[in-house]
ROPASE-833787 format. One line per 10 residues: number of its first residue (from 1); for each residue x, y, z of C-alpha. Coordinates in steps of 0.25 Angstrom, whole numbers. Layout:
N
NUM = X Y Z  ...
***
This chain:
567
1 = 72 206 -9  72 197 -22  78 202 -34  68 205 -46  68 195 -58  74 204 -68  86 208 -58  89 193 -56  89 190 -71  98 202 -74
11 = 107 199 -62  109 185 -68  111 191 -82  99 184 -88  93 196 -94  97 210 -98  91 223 -92  85 226 -105  78 212 -106  73 215 -92
21 = 67 228 -95  60 223 -107  54 212 -100  49 221 -88  42 230 -99  36 218 -105  32 211 -92  24 224 -89  18 225 -103  14 210 -104
31 = 10 208 -89  21 197 -87  31 193 -77  45 198 -80  50 183 -81  39 180 -91  43 192 -100  58 188 -99  55 173 -103  45 178 -114
41 = 56 187 -120  66 176 -119  75 184 -110  76 172 -100  72 157 -100  62 151 -91  72 143 -82  82 155 -80  70 164 -76  64 154 -66
51 = 78 152 -60  79 167 -57  64 167 -52  67 156 -43  79 163 -37  71 176 -36  60 170 -28  70 161 -20  64 148 -25  70 135 -30
61 = 70 133 -45  67 119 -50  67 113 -64  64 99 -69  56 95 -56  45 87 -63  50 74 -57  51 81 -43  36 84 -42  28 78 -30
71 = 17 71 -38  11 67 -24  8 82 -21  2 83 -35  -8 73 -31  -10 77 -17  -12 92 -19  -23 98 -28  -19 96 -43  -24 110 -47
81 = -12 116 -39  -2 110 -49  -10 108 -62  -8 123 -65  7 121 -65  9 133 -55  16 123 -45  20 108 -44  24 100 -31  38 96 -29
91 = 39 90 -15  32 89 -2  40 89 12  32 89 24  24 103 24  30 108 12  27 107 -3  38 110 -14  32 115 -27  37 120 -40
101 = 31 133 -46  32 140 -59  29 154 -53  37 160 -41  26 170 -38  14 160 -39  12 160 -24  -3 157 -25  0 142 -30  9 140 -18
111 = -1 146 -8  -12 137 -14  -3 125 -13  1 128 2  -14 129 5  -18 116 -2  -6 108 3  -5 114 17  10 114 15  21 124 13
121 = 25 126 -2  39 128 -7  40 132 -21  51 131 -32  51 138 -45  50 130 -58  49 133 -73  35 136 -77  37 128 -90  41 116 -82
131 = 29 117 -72  20 118 -84  26 106 -91  26 97 -78  11 101 -76  8 97 -90  15 84 -88  8 81 -75  -6 85 -79  -6 82 -94
141 = -16 71 -92  -25 67 -81  -16 56 -75  -11 64 -64  -25 70 -61  -30 56 -61  -19 52 -51  -23 64 -42  -38 60 -43  -34 45 -39
151 = -26 50 -27  -38 58 -23  -48 46 -24  -38 37 -16  -37 48 -5  -52 49 -4  -53 33 -4  -43 32 7  -51 42 15  -65 36 13
161 = -72 25 6  -87 27 8  -99 26 -1  -106 39 0  -120 32 1  -116 27 15  -111 41 20  -119 52 26  -120 66 19  -110 72 29
171 = -100 61 26  -102 63 11  -99 78 13  -87 75 21  -81 65 11  -83 74 -1  -76 85 6  -64 76 8  -51 81 1  -50 70 -9
181 = -64 72 -14  -62 87 -15  -49 85 -23  -56 76 -33  -67 85 -36  -57 97 -37  -48 88 -47  -60 85 -55  -66 99 -56  -52 105 -59
191 = -48 95 -69  -61 97 -77  -59 112 -77  -44 110 -81  -49 101 -93  -60 110 -97  -71 100 -94  -85 105 -96  -91 93 -88  -86 84 -77
201 = -93 70 -77  -92 61 -64  -98 48 -68  -99 36 -58  -98 21 -61  -99 9 -53  -85 9 -48  -80 24 -51  -83 37 -57  -78 43 -70
211 = -74 58 -71  -76 64 -85  -74 78 -91  -81 84 -103  -70 92 -110  -74 99 -123  -87 91 -124  -81 77 -122  -80 69 -109  -66 64 -105
221 = -63 54 -94  -56 61 -83  -54 50 -71  -61 40 -63  -65 41 -48  -67 30 -38  -81 27 -33  -75 32 -19  -72 46 -25  -84 47 -34
231 = -95 48 -24  -88 59 -15  -84 67 -27  -98 67 -32  -103 72 -19  -92 82 -18  -96 88 -31  -111 88 -27  -108 96 -14  -100 106 -22
241 = -112 107 -32  -122 108 -20  -129 95 -23  -135 85 -14  -125 75 -11  -135 65 -5  -144 65 -17  -138 55 -28  -151 51 -34  -155 63 -42
251 = -147 72 -52  -142 85 -46  -136 98 -52  -127 108 -45  -115 118 -47  -101 120 -42  -94 133 -44  -79 130 -45  -66 138 -46  -53 133 -53
261 = -41 141 -57  -49 154 -54  -60 150 -64  -74 148 -60  -82 136 -64  -96 131 -62  -98 116 -61  -112 111 -64  -114 98 -57  -124 87 -61
271 = -126 74 -54  -134 62 -60  -137 49 -52  -132 37 -60  -131 22 -57  -117 23 -51  -119 36 -44  -120 51 -47  -114 56 -60  -109 70 -59
281 = -107 80 -71  -101 94 -69  -102 104 -80  -90 114 -79  -93 128 -82  -82 139 -82  -85 154 -79  -78 159 -91  -85 170 -99  -74 168 -111
291 = -82 155 -113  -94 163 -116  -89 171 -127  -96 169 -141  -83 170 -148  -77 158 -140  -88 149 -144  -84 146 -158  -94 154 -166  -89 159 -179
301 = -87 174 -181  -99 175 -191  -109 167 -182  -103 175 -169  -107 188 -175  -121 183 -178  -123 178 -164  -118 191 -158  -128 199 -167  -140 190 -162
311 = -137 190 -147  -137 206 -148  -152 205 -152  -162 210 -142  -172 199 -144  -173 185 -150  -169 170 -148  -156 164 -149  -154 149 -148  -141 140 -146
321 = -144 126 -149  -136 113 -147  -135 100 -139  -131 100 -124  -116 105 -123  -115 112 -136  -112 125 -129  -125 132 -130  -124 139 -117  -111 144 -120
331 = -116 151 -132  -128 157 -126  -120 163 -114  -109 168 -124  -120 175 -131  -125 181 -117  -111 184 -113  -110 192 -126  -122 201 -124  -123 202 -109
341 = -122 217 -105  -128 226 -94  -139 231 -104  -146 218 -105  -152 208 -96  -148 193 -99  -155 182 -91  -153 167 -93  -161 154 -90  -152 142 -88
351 = -151 128 -83  -141 128 -78  -133 141 -78  -120 138 -85  -113 151 -87  -114 163 -78  -114 176 -84  -113 190 -77  -124 199 -80  -133 188 -84
361 = -145 183 -76  -145 168 -76  -157 159 -71  -155 144 -67  -167 135 -71  -172 127 -60  -184 118 -65  -186 112 -51  -190 126 -46  -198 129 -58
371 = -187 138 -64  -188 133 -79  -183 140 -92  -197 144 -95  -201 150 -81  -188 157 -80  -189 163 -94  -202 169 -91  -197 175 -78  -184 181 -85
381 = -193 188 -95  -198 196 -84  -184 200 -80  -182 209 -92  -171 201 -99  -164 205 -112  -158 192 -115  -162 178 -110  -155 165 -111  -163 152 -109
391 = -154 140 -107  -162 131 -115  -176 131 -122  -182 117 -120  -197 119 -119  -208 127 -126  -211 136 -115  -197 141 -113  -196 142 -129  -208 151 -129
401 = -204 160 -118  -190 162 -124  -196 165 -138  -205 175 -132  -194 181 -124  -186 182 -137  -197 190 -144  -199 200 -133  -186 207 -132  -177 196 -126
411 = -165 189 -132  -166 174 -129  -155 164 -130  -157 149 -128  -153 135 -131  -160 123 -138  -155 109 -140  -155 107 -155  -145 101 -165  -144 113 -174
421 = -148 128 -175  -160 125 -184  -166 114 -175  -168 125 -164  -179 131 -172  -186 117 -173  -184 115 -158  -191 128 -155  -203 124 -164  -203 110 -157
431 = -205 118 -144  -217 124 -150  -212 138 -154  -218 143 -167  -209 146 -178  -213 161 -179  -209 163 -164  -195 156 -167  -193 164 -179  -196 177 -172
441 = -187 176 -160  -175 167 -165  -162 175 -168  -151 164 -168  -149 149 -166  -135 144 -163  -133 129 -164  -119 124 -158  -110 113 -154  -97 112 -147
451 = -85 106 -154  -71 103 -147  -60 113 -151  -47 107 -156  -35 110 -147  -27 120 -154  -14 115 -148  -15 101 -154  -25 100 -165  -20 95 -179
461 = -24 96 -193  -27 82 -199  -34 76 -211  -49 72 -209  -50 57 -209  -59 50 -219  -67 44 -207  -70 59 -202  -73 63 -216  -83 52 -218
471 = -90 56 -205  -90 70 -208  -96 68 -222  -106 59 -217  -111 68 -206  -108 83 -211  -105 83 -225  -92 84 -234  -80 87 -225  -74 101 -228
481 = -60 98 -224  -49 88 -226  -42 90 -213  -45 95 -199  -39 97 -185  -39 86 -175  -37 85 -160  -23 80 -156  -23 82 -140  -13 89 -132
491 = -11 94 -117  -19 106 -119  -32 99 -123  -30 87 -114  -26 79 -126  -40 79 -132  -37 88 -144  -48 98 -140  -49 110 -132  -62 117 -130
501 = -75 118 -138  -81 128 -148  -95 129 -154  -99 126 -168  -112 133 -172  -124 134 -181  -131 148 -180  -144 152 -186  -146 167 -186  -161 169 -188
511 = -165 179 -199  -179 183 -205  -178 172 -216  -175 161 -205  -186 167 -196  -196 165 -208  -192 151 -210  -194 148 -195  -208 154 -195  -211 146 -207
521 = -207 133 -200  -198 128 -211  -190 115 -208  -176 114 -202  -170 109 -215  -176 121 -223  -171 131 -213  -157 124 -212  -156 125 -227  -160 140 -227
531 = -150 143 -216  -138 135 -223  -141 143 -236  -140 156 -228  -126 152 -223  -129 146 -209  -117 138 -205  -121 124 -199  -115 119 -187  -106 109 -195
541 = -101 120 -203  -97 127 -190  -90 115 -186  -83 114 -200  -78 128 -198  -72 124 -184  -65 112 -190  -59 121 -201  -54 130 -190  -47 119 -183
551 = -57 121 -171  -62 107 -170  -63 94 -178  -73 87 -188  -75 76 -177  -80 87 -167  -90 92 -177  -95 78 -180  -96 76 -165  -105 88 -161
561 = -113 91 -173  -126 84 -177  -127 85 -192  -141 83 -198  -137 86 -212  -124 88 -219  -118 102 -222
***
């Protein structure tokens, strides 16, 4: 029977009995392994500890093995096996693969490797710090992954070179199930998730296709595909999304449920016929309720308390406004996530359903089947709802029914496409809703944009350039700061300098004075001047606060905010 780690360390006179006792107590208190505690307490260094662990588990101990890696195995086997740094391939001899591992008890990765490769696996113990550094060096940019993608493409081309238009449906299905095509789809999906992409774009041209990822709101070139790989790749995605692979002349929409690293994702797939073939765009949606917390959206404390107060009201109308991609749905669902409880009935009407919330009844619009926002809203009112979310109000009929619902004991939340909060009132009037109905039902209007957040690991404070001052002063007004943080770029943020996005907001909480002004049909300018005199913070002022906090840059505010008048 193998000796315990503590016994071996004492036997080698590497730690004292007292140090072992203290470490055992702390390992229980902090739910850590004994070795982790001993390292944390500086009782033993990493190399000494792992030498002993290797002996305890009858494993070879290796160090300085970067040049001994079998890079061909890195390309032949699924890259996700190695990107996490749990194991790295050393050699392959006949039916046996030698690997380095950083955890002697991680049997799951060895079983997964055996299952995937069809070979026996022999493991050697390595330092976790060295494993992490090697992985960082190999995968720090996309060079290796592009090599891997190129190998997959060549593998497919060597098997088959056919134009899909000349193949039967059965032949197409057989081709897209081939190993290289499956590998390529997996690589693209999992790289998109790893890089935090919100969308995947697959765009065909005459001779090839380009893969681009939208990360933090900006499109980045990822790689190119040969024309031989593009067609089966698109067909594979369409099959996964349950779309018609024979139909390439009309747009199609579908969904894929995908699991990666024990996390669930929804991929919303859209295809569009273009001159050189079908363009495919995939929206990546993560099942993560932490993303739907109002506190995580970037709302300032005072504004957050106002929102929390309003969403507890029993009836009325709340609008979130902004252009496509400004985070309106996230804000609405964060509100629902905050108020959902067993005592109330929440129903949503969406096109399409983006976030799935337990305890919420969600209805998907299907206009071809006659399931529109207006008809569904009428039906929902007979379902005894307390809270109704209408994905978007874009016509008079839907607006009228929503306003009526908000006046008859229902809290209604919805979105409008307007540039700022005050324009939402004008938009409702343009749809034919009288001012007195708007004023009697409206509780709050939230206008928002998303700005990229500076990476906290590499941002740097820098003086504001004269050119930037000139742009700012011309567009927004006098620049209130002489220096601001700028993006630098590091491994953590993919050398972009940014990591994630947060909202900037402009919020109107409707009171009796504002209701009277809406009823009297006063102009937008008069209403804005009144609100500013009452202390309403404009979206640009919200952005300025984010710049002062080091959250974002002046360039980001200039990029996302359309300013009609100076602050």
